[in-house]
N, C-alpha and C positions, 0 to 999 in steps of 0.2 A: 787103676790110675786115680790119683787124688784130684777131686774137683776143686776149682778155685773160681770165685765170682769175678765177673767182669768189673773192672775198676772204672768207675765213671770219673774221668779226669776233668774236673772243673776248670783247671788252668787252661787246658787245650780248648775246651768249648768256649770259655770266656775270651780267649785270644781270637778265635774265629769270629766271634760276635764283634769284638773291637775292630777287627779288620773290615768287616762288613759296614759298620757304622762310619768308619773313617772314609770309605769310598762313597758312601751315601752323602755324607757331609760335603765332601769335595765336589760331587756332582751338583748338589743343590746350591752350593756356594758359587760355582761357575755359572749356573743358570740365572742367578740373581746378582751377578757382578759383585760378589763378595758380601752381599747383604745377609745371607743365611749363616749365622754363627751361633750355634747353641751355647747358652750361657747358664751355668749352674753356680749358685752361691751356697757355700756351706758355712753355717754359723756354729762355732764352737764356743761355749761359755766356759771360761776358766774357773776352776774350783780351787780357791786358796783358803782352806779352812784355818790355816795358821794365822791369817790376817784378821785381827779384830775389826779393822776398818772395813774389810770386805764383808764381814758378817753383818755389820751395821748398815751397809749400803745395799744389801741384797734386794730389798724391795725397790729401791731406786734403779738398780741394775735390771730388774725384771721389767720395769716400765720402759727403760731404754731399749731392751730387747724387742718388746712389742712395737715400739716406735720404729725401730730398724726394719722389722718385718713389714710394717705398713708401707714404709717407703719402698721396699723391694717389691711388694705386691703391686705398687702403682707404676712400676717401670716396665713397659712392654718389651724392652730389650733383654730383660731377664726372664728365663724360661723355666728355671727350677730353683726352689728354695729348700734347703735341707738343714734342719737344726739337729746337731749331734746329740743323741740321747744315750744314757740318761742325763738329765739336767742336774746341777747341784741342788742340795737341799735348799728350800726356800722359794723355788720356782714351781709354778703350777704347770706341770707338763702338758696337761690336757688343754689348758688355756693357750699355751704357746703353739701347739700343733694345730689347734682350731683356728688360730689367727692367720695361718698361712692360706693364701688364696688357693682353693682346691684345684684351680687350673695350673698351679705351679707346684703342687704337692707331689713331687717326684718320688717321695718316700711312700706315698699311698696311705698315710695315716689319718688324713682328714676324715671326719665322720661322713661327709658326702661320698667320698671314694670307698670307704669301708662299707657304708650302707649299700651302695650300688653293687659291691662285691657279693654281699649276702643275698640280695634280691635275685630271684630267678629271672632269666631272660633280660637281665640288665647288664650294663657294661660300665665299669668305673673308668674315669679318665686315666687313672694309674693303678696298677697292681703293686702292692708292696714288694720291694726289691728281692728280699730273701725268698718269700713264697714263689715269686715269679721265677727265680733261679731254680728252685726245687722242681717246678713243673717243666722247665727246659731240660733238666737232667733226666727226668722221667721220660721225656720224649726221646732223648738220646739212648736210654736203656731199651727202647723198643717195646715197652709194655703197653698193652691196650687196656686202658683204665676202665672201660665200660664193663660194669657188672663185677668188678674186682672188689674184694674186701680191703679197705685201706684203714690203717690204724695210725692215728696221730697222737704222739705223747707230748703233751704241752698244750696250753690253751691261751697263750699270750696274744695280745693284739698285734704283736710284731710278726710272729711266725705261726703259732698253732692255729688260732681261729681263722686267719685268712687262708692258710693251706687247706684246712678242712673245707672251706667254701669252694675253693678252686677244684679240689678233688670231687666234691659233690657235683659241681657244674660239669665235670668230665664224666659223669654217670657212674662214679665209684660209690660203693656203700661204705660210709665213713663212720668210724668210732673214734671219739676224742677221749683220751685218758689224761688224768692229772693226779695231783697229790692225794686226792681223796678216793681215787679209783681202787676198788678191790679186785683181787685176782688178775693183776696186771700181766703176769706171765702167761696165763691161759688166754687172755685177750690177744696178746701179741702173737701167740701161736696160730691165730686165725688169719693173720694178715698176709695178703698177697703183696701188699705195698706197706712199708713201715716208714714213717717220718718221725724221727726222734728229735725233739727240740725242748728238752726239759732242763738242761744245764746241770746234769749230774753225771760225772765221769764214769763211762763204761757201765752204765746201769743195765743196759740190755745185753744179755749173754747170748752167745751163739746157739746155745741149747734151747733158747726161747723161740728161735725163728722157725717158721714154716719153711721146709726145703723149697728152694726156688724163689724165695721172697726177694723183692727189690727193696734195698735199704738206702734211705736218704738220711744221712747223719748231719744234723744242723748244729749239734753241740760243739762248743769250743771251750775246753776246760784245761787249766794248767795243773799238772800234778808234779810233785817233787821228783827230780831225777838228777842224782849227783854226777852222772856221766855227761850231762849236758853243760855247756859253757854257762848258760843262763841259770842253771840249777833247776830248771823245769822242762817238761816236755808237754806237748799239746795233744790231747786225746778228745774223742767225741763222746757222745752219750751211749754209743754202741761199742762193744768189745770187737774191735776191727779184726784182729787175728783169729779170734774164735768164730767170727761170722763168715770169713772167706770161704770155708769149705761148705757152708750151708746155703748162703744167698746166691741168687743168680747174678745180681749186680749190686754194687755198694760204692758209696762215696768215701774217699779217704779224708782224714783230718790230720793236718791241714791239706789244702789242695782240692777240696771238693766243692762244697756250697759257698765258701768264703769268696773265691774269685768270681763266682757267678753273681753274688750280690752286687759287687762293684760293677760288673758288666751290665746288669739289669738297671742299675742307677744311671749309667751312661745312656742306655737305650731309652729309658723313660725321659731323659733330658732331650734326646734327639726327637722323640715322639712329640714332646711338648713344644719344641721349637718349630716343628712342622705345623702343629696346630696354630701356633701364633702367626706363622707365615700365612696360613689360610684365613685366620680370623675366627672369632667366636660368634658368628651370627646366629641369632635365634630366628625361627620361622617368622615371616612377615604376616602380621594380622591385618586383614583388609577391613576397613570400616564400611558397613553396608549403608546404602542410601535408601531412604523412603521417598521415592519420587512422587511429587504432587503436581496436579494440573488443575488450575493454573499454577505456575511457579510462584511460590511466595517471595517475599522480599529477601534480599541477600542476608540481612541480619537475622531474620527469622529462620532461614535455612541453616545459618551458621550456629545459632543458639540451640537448634534442635539436635545437633550432632555432638556427641560426647567425645572429645579428643582422647587419644591414647596418652598415657603418661609419657613424658618426653624421654624418660630413661628407658622405656620400652622401645621407642624409636631408635635411640642410641644403640641398644642391644641388637636390634634388627640390622643395623649398619655395621656391627662388629666393632664398635668403639669401646675402649676400655674406660673404666670409671675415671681414671686420671686424665682422659682426653676430652672430657666435657664437664661443664659447670652448670648445674640446674639454676634457672631463674624462675622459681615457682614450678608448677607441675607440668606446664605446657611449652616452656621455652628453655633453651640452653645455649651456652657458648661452646664452640668447638675449638680446642687447642690447636695451634699451628704445628705442634709436634707430630700430628697425624701425617703431615707431609714427609717428615723424615722417616717415620716408621714404614711408610708405603712407597718410598722413593724408587724402589726397584720395580714397581708394577708398571705395566703398560697402561696408558690412559684408556678410559672408556670412550664411548662415542659422544660427540658433542653436537647438539642441535640448537638452532636459534628459534625458540618459541616459548610457551610456558605451560600453565597449570593443567588445562584439560588434557593435553597430550600426555603429561606425566601420569595423570590418573588412569588413562587408558593403558599406557605401557606397564605401569606398576600393578594396579588393582585388577586389571582384566587380562593382560598378556603375561603377567607375572614375571616381568623383567626387573632387574635392578635399575632404578631410575631416580634421578634427583632433579628437582627444579631449583634453579638459582635465580633469585629475584632481588630487586632493590627494596629497601625499607621505604615505605611511603612517608611523605612529609605531611605534617598536620595542617599545612597551609591549604592544599586542595581538599583535605578531609573535611575541614570546616568551611571551605569555600563552596564553589559550585560544582566542581568535578566529582567530588567524593573520593573514596579511598582507592586502594590499588591491590585488594586482596583477590581479585578475580570477580566472578559473579555467578549468581544462580547456584547450580550444583557443581561448580568448578571454581573452587576458591581455597585460600589458605585460612586455617583456623588456629586459635580463636581469632576471628577477624577484627574484633574490637581491640584486642591487645596488639595485633599486627599493625593496625592503623594508628595507634596512639603512641605510647612511650616505648613499647617493645622492651628492650633491655637498656635503653637510655643512650644509644649510640649517637643519635642526632643531637641530644642535649650535650654530650661530650664534645661534639664538633662545634656546637654553638659556643661552649665555654672556651675551647681552644682558640677559635677564630677571634673571639672578642678580647681574649687576653692579648693576642698579637696586636689587635687594633689599638688597645689601650697603651701597649708598649710603644707603638709608633708615635702616638701623640705625646706621650710622656718624654720620649727621647728628643723630639723636636723642641719641647718646652725647656728641658734641661740644657740642651746645647745652646739655646738662645739666651739663657740667663746665667751661664757659667763660663769661666775661662777654660782653656785647654788643660791647664794644670789642675784645676779643681775637678774637671771631668775625669781626668786620669786617676787622680787620687781617690775619687769616690767609686770608680769602676774597679780599681784594684787597691782596696784599702789595706793598710798594714794590720796584720793580726799577730800579736806578740812580736811586733817590730819587723815582720817579714811580709812582703807582698807576694802574691801568686796569681797566675792566670787560671781561670776555670777551663774545662775541656772545650767548651764551645768558643771561648775566646781564642784558643790556639788555632782553631780553624780560620778565624778572621786574620790572625797573624800570617798564616800560610797564604791566604788569598792576597794579602798586602805585599807578599814577597819578603817579609822580615825573616832573617836567618833563624834556623831552628835552634841554634845554640842560645838564643835569647828567650826562648819560650818558657824556660823554667825560672827566669829571673827578670821580672819587669824593670828592675833598676838598670838593666843593660840597654834599654831602648834609648835612642837619641831623642831630643826634643821634637824633631820632625816626625819620627816614628810614633812617639806618644800622641802627637796631635792627629796623625792619620788613623791611629787605632781608636782613639776616643771620640773623634768627631765624624759622624756619618754624613753630616751636611745634606740632609734630605731635602730634595726639591719638592715642596708640598704640592705643586701642580702635577707631579708625576705619580702621586700615591694612588695605587690601584686597589689597595686593601680596604674593604668596607666592613662595617659591623653587620651582623646577621641576627635574624630572629625567625623562628619557624612558624610564622603567622603571615597571612596575606595582609599587608599593611601599606597601602599606597602612599600614605602621608609620611612614610619614612624613606621614600625614594630619594629625597633631597633633604638634608638637615644641616644646620650649622652647629659646630661643636666649639667648646672653649669659651662659652659666653659668661662663665662665672668670673667674679673679680679676682679670684686667686690665680687664674690662668693668665693674667696680665696682658690681656688683649691678643693672645695667641689663638685667634679664631680662624676657622677655615670651613669651607663647604665640603660636605661628604655625603654619605647616604648609607642605607641598609640594603642588603640583599636577603633573599630567602635563604634559610640555613643550608638547604641542600644544594645551593649554588656555590657554597664555600669550597675553596680549593683544599681545605683540610680533609675533604672526602677522599682525596688521593693518597693521603697519609705518607707523602714524601716531604715531611714537614720542613726540615732545615733548609731545603733548596728553594722554597717558595720565594719568589721575587715580589716585594711589596711596593717598591718605589725605585727611583733612580736618584743618585746624588746630583748635586748641581754641576758636577763635571761629567755627568752622563753615565756613571757606572751603576750596574744593578745592585740593589740592596736586598739581602735575603733575610729570612726569619732568624737564621743563625748569626747574621751581622747584628741584628737587634739583640740577640742573646737569649732568645726564648725557645729555640727549637727543641731542646730537651724538656722544657716545661710543658710544651704542647704535647710531646710524646707521652708524658706522664698523665696528662688529662685524658689521653686517648688510648691508654695501654690496654684497656678491655675492649674498646671499640674495634681494635684490629682483628679481633676474633669473630668469625662468622657466627650468625645465630641459626639455631636449628629449630624448625617448626614442622608442620605437617599439612597436607591437603585434607580436604573434607572426607577423602576416602583412605586416609592414613598413610599416604606415601610421603617420603621425606622432602623437606624444603629447606634450602639454605638461604637465609635472608642477610644480605650484607651490602652496606653502602646505599646511598639513595640519591645520586646526582640527578638533577632535573634533565629530562631528555631534550628540551628545547634549547637550554642555555649551557648545558654541559654535555657529556657524552652519553648519559642516560643508560648506563650499563651497570649490572651488578659487578661485584669485585672480582678481580683476577684470583685472589686468594680463595674465595668461595668456589670458583670454577676448578681450581687446581685440586682442592681437597675433594670435591665431588668426583672429579675424574679419576683420582686414585682410589677412592672408595668403590667406584663403579668399574675399576680396572681389572685387567687379567694379570695372572702371575705366571711367568715363564717356567717356574719351578714346579708348578702344580699341574699334574696331568691326570687323565682318566677320570675316575669318580671324584677326585679332589679338585679338578680343574674349575676355575671361575669363569663363567661366561661373561662376555663383555657387556657391561651395563650402559646406560644412557644418561647423559647430562643435558638437560634442556635449560638453556640459559636465556635470560630475558635481555632484550635490547629495547631501547626507547622506541616510541611509536614512529612509524614512517620509515619505509625503506630508504628514503632520501636523507633521513636524519639518524634514527637509531641504528639501522643496519650499517650505513656508511661509516658512522663513528665507531661502531663495533669492529669493523674490519680495519679501517685505516688508523685507528688509535689503539683500541684494546688488543686486537690481534697482533699489531705491530710490536707493542711492548711486551706482551705475554708470550708470543711465539705459539699460541694456541690457535688452531684452525678448525672451524666447525666442519662436520661431515655433511651437513645439510642445513638449508635455511627454510623455515616454514613461514610463508608470507600470509598474513591474515587479511581477509577481505569480507565485505558484506554487500548484499544487493543494495541496501539503503545507501551506503557510502558511495557506491559506484553511480547510483542514480544522481546523487548530489554532484559528483564530478561530471556527469553528463549534462548538467544544466538545470537540475532540479532546484526548487526554492531553497533559500537559506534556512538552515536549521538553527533556531535560537533557543537557548536553554530557558525552560519555563513556559514556552509557547507550545500549543498543540502541534503535533506533527502533521505536515501536509498530507493530503489524501494520496498524492502521487507516490509517496513512500510506502503506502499500505495496499496498493493495487498494482496489478501487472502492467508493466510498461516496458516492452522489450526494446523499443527504439531508443528511449532515454538511457536504458541500461547499457545497450551496445555502445553508445557514445561514451558513457562513463568508463567502460571496460578499458578504454585506451589508457586511462590513468594507471590501472592495475598492470597492464601490459608493459608500460614504461618502467614501473617498479621491477617487474620480472627481468626486463632487459638490463636494468641497472644492477640487479643482484647477480645476474649471470656474468657481468663484467669481472667479477672477482673470482670466477672459476669454481664456484660452489653450486651443487645441485639445488634447485629451488622447487619446493612443493607449495601449493596454494591450499589453504584451509578456508573454505567458504562457510562462515558462521551463519547458520540458518535462523531466520526470524519466522514466526508463525504466519506472517503476511506474505512471505516469499512464495511465488508459484514454482512448480517443478520446472516449467519452461525457463524461468529466469535463472534458476540454479544451474540448469544444464548449459545455458548460454555462457554463464561465467566460467564454467569448467572448460568449455570448448575454446573460449578466448584465452584462457590461461595456458592451455596446452599449445595453442597456436603461437603464443609468445615465447615458448621455450621452457615452460615448467615441466619438471619430470613427472608430475602428477598433480591432480586437483581433486580435492575430496570435500564432500559436503559434511559439515560437523554440526553436532547438536549437543555439545557438552554443557552448554548453559542450562538446558532443560533436563539432560539425562546424565550429567557427570561423565566419568570416563567411558561409560557405555556408548555415549554419543560421539566419541572420538576414536573408536576402535579401528575404523577404516583408515583414519589418518595415522594411527600408530603402526598399523601393518604397512602402510606406504613408507613410513619413516624407516622401519626395519628393513624393508626391501631395498630402498635407495641407498642406505648406509652400508648394506652388504655388497652392493655392486662395485665393480672396479671403476674408479673415476677416470674419465677421459681427459678432463681439464686439470690444470694445476692452479692452485690458489695464487692470486696476485693482488697487489695493492693498486689503488686507483691512481696514485701518483708517487713519485720518487721524492724522498725527503731532501735530496740534494738540489732539487729545483728551488730557485729563489721564490720568495713569498709572492711576488707579482705574478708568477706563473701558476701558483696554487690558487690564488684568488686575485685576479688582475687589478681590482679597484681598491685593494687594501693599502692604506698608507703605511709603508713598511720601514721607514728609515730607523726609527727608534729600536725596534726589535731585532732587525738585522745587525745593527751596529753592536748590540750587546751579546751577540752570539746565539740568538734564538731563532735565526732564519731557517734552521733545519727541523724545527718542530712541526708536527702534523697540525692540520687545521680542524677546529671543532666549530662548525657553523651554528651559530645561535639563531634559529629561525622557527617560524610557525610550522606545525605539523599538518596544517589543514590544506596546504597547497605545495606543489613542487617548487613554487616560487617563494619569495619573501612575503607575498601578499595573500592572506587567508581567503580573499574573495576570488582569486584566480584559480578556478577549478580545472579538472581534466588534465591536459598536457599543455600548459600555457607556453607560448614562445614569444620572442621579441620584447621581453621586459628587461628593464635595467634594475639590478639589485643595489639598493642603497645600503652602504655600510656606515652605521651611525657611530660606531666606535670599535676598537680592537683591543682586547685585553690579553695579557700573557699569564697563563697558569703554568709557570715553569716547573713548579714542584709536581704538578699533575702531568706535565709533559706535553702541553698543547697551547696553541693560540686560539682565542675564540672571538671572531668578529660578530658584532651585534647587528643583525640585518633588520632593516625597517623599524617597526615599532616594538620589537621584542624587548621585554622588560626582565630584569633580574630580580625584581620584587613584584609579585602579582598583587592585584588589588581585590578587595571583596566586592561582590555584586550587591544590588539593592536588597536581595533576599538570599543571604548566604545559607549554606547547609546547616549552620549551627542552630537555626530556628527549630529544627526538628529533632535535635539531639538532646537526650535527657537520661537520667538514671532512675530506676525504680528503687526508692529508698528502703523498701522492705526486702527485696531479693538481690539488689545490687546489679541487676541486669541492665545493660545499655538499651535504651529505647530509641526508635526512630533513626538509627544509625545507618547511613548510606542506603536508604530505601530507594 
């Protein structure tokens, strides 16, 4: 009986692979709500040698090709890039293939992938498609490659060389033959496995083969054949008919390796899409601390630590190069496009606390963790309070850059705020000195004989109720409509918008403007706020209400006409800043509203980005699964201020709810609330705060217990972190813990992260992990319903103006001291029976809240007799900041 080799049907194998991939894509797409969509881009460069213009433009075309590849590399929604080879003459093929991001090199030709293929015990991201198809067909043949003699004819980068590496990795003994090889027939006769990829039709004869040899024919050659409609037929590098009686298995041409190449390209693309779904995180490098006792100054600790390059932090987070912009070596802006890429992820866990806990979770428990904090104002930095980078061995670095200009966001806010302030006064001046007709003609000047409305003007037309058919032709407006459009008629007594500067400057609290002769007597009293009190922090710019008209209607930034211009000034400020803690865990720094006079929380955008980066993916299971990470977000000081505003304002607008609240307390602060002497900056600390006094402490714990009760009203678990001072006795610390648990805290933990970094907060980190993994008995709830009238939210607020203008349903942001539960910083403990004086109430409509000013709370801080700037300097030789925040 005549022997005939097994025909390795590449079409059938490829079809089975395609069916498997189709089902895998469908399953992953369903698990991600349609987000998983593998995307391959194939670039084919046309070759028109007949065009002299094309020949002249080849170099320009090559540059355009490289630019196109760069843009495709930067798009995380694209998972595979393939440039059809060979390229026309004039193109540097190696330069083109090397320009493709190796993470998208589904053809497997990038040197990083080819190099990994050659290395023993290494694994490339992608195996070239044809060699990969060859190995799949060998698997189908059933041959055990270990110890077999394999001969590869051809040494191209596309097939021969990578096939040889794959066969070697499979423990075959490999011989590569090429055009210079002598005694080719004798070498082929030794082959248990033959891979022919030389591009010479029917070079290998059946008589050359070792009986039982497995033949993989990669060749695709056209030979003349008058019997065929096309005049040619396709043959391989091996004499197929002559080999059938000798080989044990053989691939046909066509229908063998060709279909497998396409199937492997599809498989590589799906593999790439799955990697992009998971992200390309590199292992996290923890920065070691050299703990000293006594603890040095904050600036000395910060300067002693060398930060990781910010691009390393970005790589540890799985950010793509297109998703962050470096600002020097230690800071970066994160693109909001991350939110779209990761929108299918389930958010990580959200906790209300900050730096020390993050260092413990990330550097010591090896959890994915983010700190989200505000950017400090330079007002307190150069005033008495100092910066806001944390302290001791628990802080953000570089702390000097963090506390100064950072990436310029506060400067952008200052510029935007003051542009609007200038626009308000300018509009009042022009309306007072021009007729309605002149105003309209200047607001809508004719250009080449035609008037038009800008986009922001059309919004005002809509608010005025002017029919849309008139929006494209200002000439259609009636005289009454022109007057209503052009004249804002601002009531100067209702202007709430003030100029800002990021410096404590008490003498700018009240100023007169318009004193120059050119302003024609249009003077008015106004003032300055600290920059971080500006409503521009909220970045809902066009809706910001700056005054009322004389008829009582609200006037917005868009009515003034500069909402778009403000957005341009703040286009980069909308992106969160990426930094790191002193132990190398990531920190998102964004926005910087004052906690006393604003909501005192970091931005919703930063929280959202961090929650997605720390999130889990429903499509990734088993070894690929992403464990839930943690986002520790800052709220301003005081559970009665920062936490309440966090819940009632930030959570209300964002829809984000924390899994736990960490309330920070100290023995010293509780003694003060128990009746201890007043603490005055610059004066020596009283002995009572440095020696054990359980009676005073127990009385002061009532303040902490009230805060716990307040926090529990929102339905969120509360943990208490008792920050240790060296003067605290063990009995005092235990008393605070007992009182915290008695008040309803889920746990109370002694922390020492100021002196020990994350190591000193490990118990707190474990407590957070435990409580966030437990099933919640309570449901989150707000303190009040927005539908309540203002007088019910805060009974003594003068409400008429804001209610009439439709702002009665906004949440309340109480501007008060953080030193007392009351408005009076001298009332310690749990004061009762006091009356809260409301000095003023302002509307931050763009930000979405009303803020009553209680007692003596100022929106522009003042400098003390001896501000912090006395101690701040720079070493002119090294550039190092000296005396900063000591």
